[in-house]
C-alpha positions as MATLAB code, in Angstrom:
seq = 'MRTTVCRSHTVYAGSPKVEGEIRIAFIGAGGINFGSPEGPWNHSSRLQLLPDVTFSAIVDPNNKLAQERIDTLQKGEHGDKWKDTKVFTTYREMLEDSSAKPTAAFIGLPPMYHGALEDPNANIELEMAKAGVNLFVEKPLSVRPAAEVAQLAHELKHIQEKNNVVIAVGYMFRYSAMAQAAKKILKEHNATPLAVIARYACGYSDIKKKDWWDVSLCGGPIVEQATHFVDLMRFFAGEIIEDSVKAVAVGPQQKLSDMPEPPLAEAEVPMERRINRVTAAVWHFSSGAVGSLTHSLVLHTSHYQTELEILADGLHLILIDPYNEPKLKVRYPHSATYEEVPLDDRDVYLIEAEAFVNAIKSGNTDEIQSLYEDSALSYQATQWITAASSQNIHEKSDPNA';
ca = [
      24.160   13.254   15.963;
      20.449   13.923   15.799;
      18.174   14.830   12.951;
      14.668   16.190   12.675;
      11.914   14.939   10.413;
      10.889   16.686    7.239;
       8.567   15.761    4.390;
       9.404   15.511    0.718;
       6.839   16.981   -1.653;
       5.058   15.971   -4.800;
       3.063   18.770   -6.354;
       0.008   18.464   -8.530;
      -1.420   21.758   -9.702;
      -4.950   22.292  -10.859;
      -7.195   20.829   -8.186;
      -9.750   23.394   -6.973;
     -10.455   24.060   -3.332;
     -13.395   22.190   -1.806;
     -15.020   24.145    0.986;
     -17.280   22.797    3.672;
     -18.155   19.155    4.222;
     -16.018   16.369    2.741;
     -18.363   13.429    2.118;
     -16.517   10.128    2.025;
     -17.662    6.743    0.737;
     -16.010    3.440    1.452;
     -15.795    0.969   -1.393;
     -15.491   -2.256    0.551;
     -16.661   -3.019    4.096;
     -13.636   -5.185    4.902;
     -10.623   -4.905    7.160;
      -8.603   -2.229    5.361;
     -11.435    0.275    5.726;
     -12.859   -0.885    9.064;
     -10.081   -2.769   10.838;
      -9.042   -6.378   11.350;
      -7.004   -8.383   13.875;
      -4.176   -8.771   11.345;
      -2.833   -5.242   11.657;
      -3.296   -1.559   12.557;
      -5.013   -0.537    9.317;
      -8.493    0.992    9.626;
      -9.214    4.027    7.468;
     -12.630    4.806    8.948;
     -11.277    5.136   12.499;
      -8.781    7.774   11.347;
     -11.065    9.661    9.002;
     -13.744   10.182   11.630;
     -11.190   12.107   13.697;
     -10.863   14.765   10.988;
     -13.000   17.918   10.992;
     -15.508   18.488    8.176;
     -15.526   14.785    7.253;
     -18.796   12.858    7.088;
     -19.628    9.499    5.545;
     -22.094    9.168    2.695;
     -21.984    5.468    1.846;
     -20.512    2.020    2.234;
     -20.492   -0.045   -0.955;
     -20.246   -3.794   -0.535;
     -22.193   -6.770   -1.943;
     -22.390   -7.961    1.659;
     -25.060   -5.431    2.618;
     -25.476   -7.010    6.042;
     -21.848   -6.442    6.971;
     -21.944   -2.875    5.634;
     -25.032   -2.059    7.696;
     -23.460   -3.615   10.779;
     -20.472   -1.308   10.311;
     -22.776    1.717   10.184;
     -24.874    0.607   13.166;
     -21.767    0.130   15.290;
     -20.176    3.431   14.316;
     -23.395    5.407   14.789;
     -23.251    4.380   18.461;
     -19.670    5.570   18.829;
     -18.106    8.864   19.819;
     -18.362   10.184   16.253;
     -21.806    8.780   15.517;
     -23.119   12.008   14.011;
     -20.718   11.603   11.108;
     -22.480    8.339   10.202;
     -26.114    9.396   10.647;
     -26.832    9.696    6.905;
     -24.620    6.859    5.652;
     -26.277    4.576    3.105;
     -25.513    1.048    1.961;
     -25.137    0.129   -1.707;
     -24.331   -3.106   -3.485;
     -22.391   -1.407   -6.294;
     -20.620    1.908   -6.701;
     -22.695    2.625   -9.799;
     -25.851    2.567   -7.659;
     -24.200    5.013   -5.282;
     -23.236    7.419   -8.085;
     -26.845    7.438   -9.298;
     -28.082    8.555   -5.870;
     -27.450   12.297   -5.648;
     -27.905   12.265   -1.868;
     -25.079    9.751   -1.450;
     -22.590   10.814   -4.113;
     -19.319   11.407   -2.262;
     -16.642   14.049   -2.488;
     -14.106   11.254   -2.151;
     -13.974    7.458   -1.978;
     -11.606    5.047   -0.271;
     -11.216    1.983   -2.477;
     -10.434   -0.965   -0.232;
     -11.199   -3.929   -2.475;
      -9.349   -7.138   -3.290;
      -7.086   -6.271   -6.231;
      -8.933   -8.444   -8.770;
     -11.932   -6.109   -8.410;
     -10.197   -2.857   -9.354;
      -7.288   -1.494  -11.356;
      -8.573   -2.456  -14.825;
      -8.455   -0.356  -17.966;
     -11.481   -1.798  -19.756;
     -12.997   -4.634  -17.701;
     -16.392   -3.242  -16.574;
     -16.208   -5.387  -13.455;
     -12.955   -3.796  -12.311;
     -12.561   -0.342  -13.881;
     -13.857    1.488  -10.819;
     -11.017    4.026  -10.711;
     -11.738    5.246  -14.248;
     -15.491    5.489  -13.761;
     -15.339    7.252  -10.414;
     -12.659    9.699  -11.517;
     -14.758   10.506  -14.588;
     -17.654   11.193  -12.204;
     -15.504   13.765  -10.402;
     -14.854   11.738   -7.242;
     -11.497   12.122   -5.500;
      -9.923    8.709   -4.872;
      -7.759    7.078   -2.258;
      -6.776    3.664   -3.620;
      -5.357    0.889   -1.484;
      -2.499   -1.278   -2.687;
      -2.030   -3.449   -4.567;
      -3.304   -1.376   -7.458;
      -4.362   -4.411   -9.486;
      -3.528   -7.970  -10.476;
      -3.378   -7.105  -14.150;
      -0.273   -6.862  -16.353;
       2.106   -4.021  -15.611;
       1.569   -2.517  -19.074;
      -2.199   -2.313  -18.533;
      -1.783   -0.561  -15.187;
       0.733    1.841  -16.738;
      -1.843    2.742  -19.377;
      -4.496    3.092  -16.676;
      -2.223    5.490  -14.789;
      -1.824    7.527  -17.972;
      -5.598    7.684  -18.466;
      -6.187    8.617  -14.834;
      -3.595   11.389  -15.055;
      -5.540   12.893  -17.951;
      -8.872   12.600  -16.101;
      -7.296   13.976  -12.925;
      -6.219   17.117  -14.743;
      -9.497   17.465  -16.646;
     -11.832   16.901  -13.680;
      -9.577   18.389  -11.002;
      -9.579   15.344   -8.748;
      -6.943   13.987   -6.399;
      -5.946   10.324   -6.752;
      -3.706    9.021   -3.971;
      -2.477    5.552   -2.979;
      -1.975    4.001    0.452;
       1.799    3.591    0.660;
       1.765    4.674    4.299;
       5.429    4.036    5.122;
       6.472    7.058    3.085;
       4.730    9.167    5.748;
       6.559    7.523    8.655;
       8.952    9.470   10.846;
      11.519    6.753   10.140;
      11.390    7.142    6.336;
      11.262   10.930    6.467;
      14.211   11.088    8.865;
      16.237    8.712    6.681;
      15.486   10.861    3.650;
      16.629   13.968    5.513;
      19.876   12.353    6.679;
      20.745   11.391    3.112;
      20.043   14.955    1.980;
      22.029   16.528    4.818;
      25.069   14.470    3.857;
      24.542   14.932    0.127;
      24.588   11.132   -0.038;
      23.316    9.039   -2.922;
      22.293    5.480   -1.998;
      24.563    2.877   -3.555;
      22.681   -0.140   -2.200;
      19.212   -0.652   -0.729;
      18.619   -4.011    0.934;
      15.183   -5.118    2.129;
      14.137   -8.149    4.140;
      10.484   -8.932    4.722;
       9.668  -12.053    6.767;
       5.933  -12.561    7.055;
       4.185  -14.284    9.956;
       1.653  -16.441    8.134;
      -0.143  -18.418   10.857;
      -3.105  -16.038   11.180;
      -3.578  -15.146    7.518;
      -6.857  -16.948    6.956;
      -8.196  -15.201    3.849;
      -8.353  -17.581    0.896;
      -7.847  -14.813   -1.644;
      -4.492  -13.875   -0.103;
      -3.130  -17.366   -0.787;
      -4.298  -17.437   -4.424;
      -1.885  -15.751   -6.827;
      -4.616  -15.227   -9.420;
      -6.640  -13.190   -6.921;
      -3.989  -11.306   -4.921;
      -1.075  -11.174   -7.381;
       1.307  -13.068   -5.111;
       3.310  -11.986   -2.050;
       5.514   -9.470   -3.860;
       2.599   -7.678   -5.522;
       0.335   -7.876   -2.473;
       2.693   -7.495    0.475;
       6.324   -6.718   -0.342;
       5.042   -3.884   -2.521;
       5.409   -1.634    0.544;
       9.163   -2.253    0.632;
       9.596   -2.043   -3.133;
       7.907    1.341   -2.931;
      10.180    2.465   -0.094;
      13.208    1.339   -2.083;
      12.062    3.515   -4.983;
      11.394    6.348   -2.512;
      15.075    6.324   -1.529;
      16.899    5.211   -4.679;
      14.708    6.059   -7.674;
      13.533    3.971  -10.598;
      14.272    0.291  -11.167;
      15.639   -0.901  -14.526;
      13.385   -3.674  -15.799;
      16.038   -5.602  -17.725;
      18.270   -5.792  -14.663;
      15.740   -7.602  -12.444;
      16.778  -11.153  -11.528;
      14.911  -13.339   -9.044;
      14.612  -16.857   -7.659;
      11.923  -18.429   -5.495;
      10.980  -21.382   -3.321;
       7.640  -22.588   -4.625;
       4.388  -23.609   -2.928;
       5.301  -27.305   -2.887;
       7.330  -26.468    0.204;
       4.961  -27.332    3.053;
       4.335  -24.919    5.914;
       3.760  -26.390    9.359;
       1.459  -23.813   10.976;
      -1.135  -23.117    8.300;
      -4.669  -22.141    9.368;
      -6.980  -25.140    9.481;
      -8.875  -26.093    6.298;
     -10.883  -24.771    4.586;
      -9.058  -21.523    5.399;
      -5.882  -20.214    3.779;
      -4.685  -22.264    0.783;
      -6.451  -25.548    1.595;
      -8.826  -25.168   -1.370;
      -6.438  -23.317   -3.707;
      -5.083  -25.432   -6.589;
      -1.322  -25.993   -6.375;
      -0.635  -24.042   -9.574;
      -2.251  -20.942   -8.006;
      -0.614  -21.132   -4.586;
       1.946  -18.524   -3.633;
       5.716  -18.828   -3.306;
       7.264  -19.324    0.118;
      10.424  -17.298   -0.484;
      11.397  -14.813   -3.194;
      14.851  -13.252   -3.542;
      15.506  -10.551   -6.132;
      18.286   -8.186   -7.183;
      18.360   -5.305   -9.651;
      19.911   -2.011  -10.665;
      18.321    1.375  -10.136;
      18.671    3.934  -12.902;
      20.952    5.883  -10.528;
      23.443    2.995  -10.708;
      22.636    1.742   -7.202;
      21.782   -1.894   -6.585;
      18.674   -3.232   -4.875;
      18.084   -6.495   -3.065;
      14.790   -7.825   -1.703;
      14.091  -11.078    0.136;
      10.489  -11.835    1.017;
       9.663  -14.952    2.998;
       6.490  -16.613    4.158;
       7.915  -18.748    6.942;
       7.402  -17.203   10.397;
       4.729  -18.329   12.843;
       2.169  -16.118   14.642;
       1.155  -12.784   13.110;
       4.328  -10.855   13.961;
       6.455   -9.834   10.978;
      10.218   -9.291   10.912;
      10.976   -6.438    8.522;
      14.063   -4.344    7.892;
      15.477   -2.094    5.199;
      19.095   -0.949    4.877;
      20.525    1.944    2.893;
      24.245    2.102    2.141;
      25.932    5.251    0.848;
      29.448    6.668    1.026;
      30.155    6.853    4.773;
      26.542    6.120    5.747;
      24.651    3.021    6.825;
      20.971    3.511    7.687;
      18.902    0.637    9.109;
      15.116    1.026    9.166;
      13.776   -1.553   11.605;
      10.253   -2.940   12.124;
       8.129   -0.231   10.488;
       4.874   -2.116   11.199;
       5.210   -2.397   14.970;
       8.004   -0.515   16.756;
       9.859    1.578   14.178;
      13.516    2.326   14.829;
      16.168    4.044   12.740;
      19.830    3.305   13.433;
      22.573    5.177   11.614;
      26.324    4.835   11.274;
      27.565    8.254   10.232;
      30.687    9.164    8.242;
      33.997    8.698   10.092;
      32.282    6.696   12.820;
      32.352    3.002   13.712;
      29.303    3.093   15.983;
      25.554    3.212   15.383;
      23.214    5.843   16.808;
      19.460    5.500   17.159;
      17.599    8.480   15.743;
      14.744    9.761   17.964;
      11.401    9.365   16.185;
       7.946   10.600   17.045;
       5.129    8.098   17.435;
       3.066    9.423   14.541;
       0.135    7.402   13.230;
       1.036    7.001    9.557;
      -2.515    6.009    8.647;
      -3.887    9.197   10.180;
      -1.229   11.325    8.490;
      -1.907    9.893    5.030;
      -5.680   10.315    5.513;
      -5.196   13.902    6.662;
      -2.890   14.640    3.720;
      -5.527   13.349    1.298;
      -8.356   15.358    2.862;
      -6.198   18.488    3.045;
      -5.374   18.161   -0.657;
      -9.079   18.043   -1.488;
      -9.754   21.088    0.668;
      -6.824   23.206   -0.482;
      -6.285   22.098   -4.057;
      -2.607   21.480   -3.217;
      -1.153   17.972   -3.094;
       2.169   18.902   -1.459;
       1.429   16.691    1.548;
       0.620   13.582   -0.484;
       3.596   11.258   -0.754;
       2.047    8.729   -3.162;
       0.030    9.936   -6.113;
      -1.352    7.290   -8.438;
       1.000    7.807  -11.366;
       4.036    7.318   -9.117;
       2.515    4.354   -7.286;
       1.909    2.638  -10.620;
       5.700    2.471  -11.000;
       5.946    0.524   -7.734;
       3.252   -1.858   -8.961;
       5.135   -2.258  -12.224;
       8.330   -3.167  -10.363;
       6.566   -5.802   -8.240;
       5.245   -7.422  -11.405;
       8.745   -7.487  -12.884;
      10.063   -9.245   -9.771;
       7.180  -11.715   -9.798;
       7.725  -12.508  -13.477;
      11.469  -12.992  -12.990;
      10.969  -15.313  -10.024;
       8.394  -17.402  -11.878;
      11.166  -18.505  -14.228;
      13.374  -19.691  -11.350;
      11.240  -21.574   -8.829;
      12.815  -24.313   -6.764;
       9.913  -26.605   -5.983;
      11.273  -28.038   -2.728;
      13.801  -26.402   -0.465;
      13.785  -29.419    1.889;
      14.519  -32.766    0.237;
      12.822  -34.545    3.140;
       9.580  -32.509    2.913;
];
């Protein structure tokens, strides 16, 4: 049995059409906006493929790196889109320059530098939305308490409606052919998920960024990384009940044998701020379904092993390896065998970028799968899991370590 892909829709009414050039600024000159060896993410490479898009600014305290990005891209196939791009140290400087003020900004900063309600060093979303700039915010949304981010989402919703801006978040897997096909299969069979089971095994050997290994700066592996799967679980099964969340963890005292050489990775991070090696959590969704997530930081090289299962009456859907070679296998009702669903090779990063730009142009957010107020609920859930696991950390999983 085969299925075709469709998109689910979230509608936000009130955003006016923007005609002509869409001027985009990048907040952060790092890997998420300009690419890195760790993965396929690179917003600038996708955005420059879109018509009517030009680039007004790169904001980064490392002015040298920002200028190097511009110099390199000006020599590329789409160099004309970068001919007027300026470098700024802060986004406030950019907003004061009328020639550089963007239509939209891609916020690709470490989470401690954004997602705040009042902290003037990290309330960039509020200030830019108030200035009328459309926003695409990368996950994680913050490192601050879930209640603060919930209030921030409420404030941004009000500003969004008042200033007619679009605020989207980079949960790219919702756009994948695999996720959309799974959603359609569930709908075609009128099936409600009864269990959603996620396994996320991270390859840690090449993760050299110090911030990533410091829970105070990145939020920990559930907030920073497994958030993609928590969001997908919500996408399929709905909201998580806070009081039902239970979790256990293997703590950072468990040594890892293939860590990047000092001073990289966690070598200079105090033990009390190092991240857990394994987290296992269970919970109930408000639908009555159960959820289970196991995140581990144990595999060598940079290749991840990731998988998500959905169980419903008569149905078993297995979403395999969404980062690298996505596959969807399904056992249908009254069958004992599994079929692989044909999927297109869509670039989810391009699709989410195009959906964001189209929403700005048309004033219709139907294509956007992750608006900020919904994404804040995924952030909230990751904080609940992190808090629950912090109460149940086994310091050493190997008595001989």
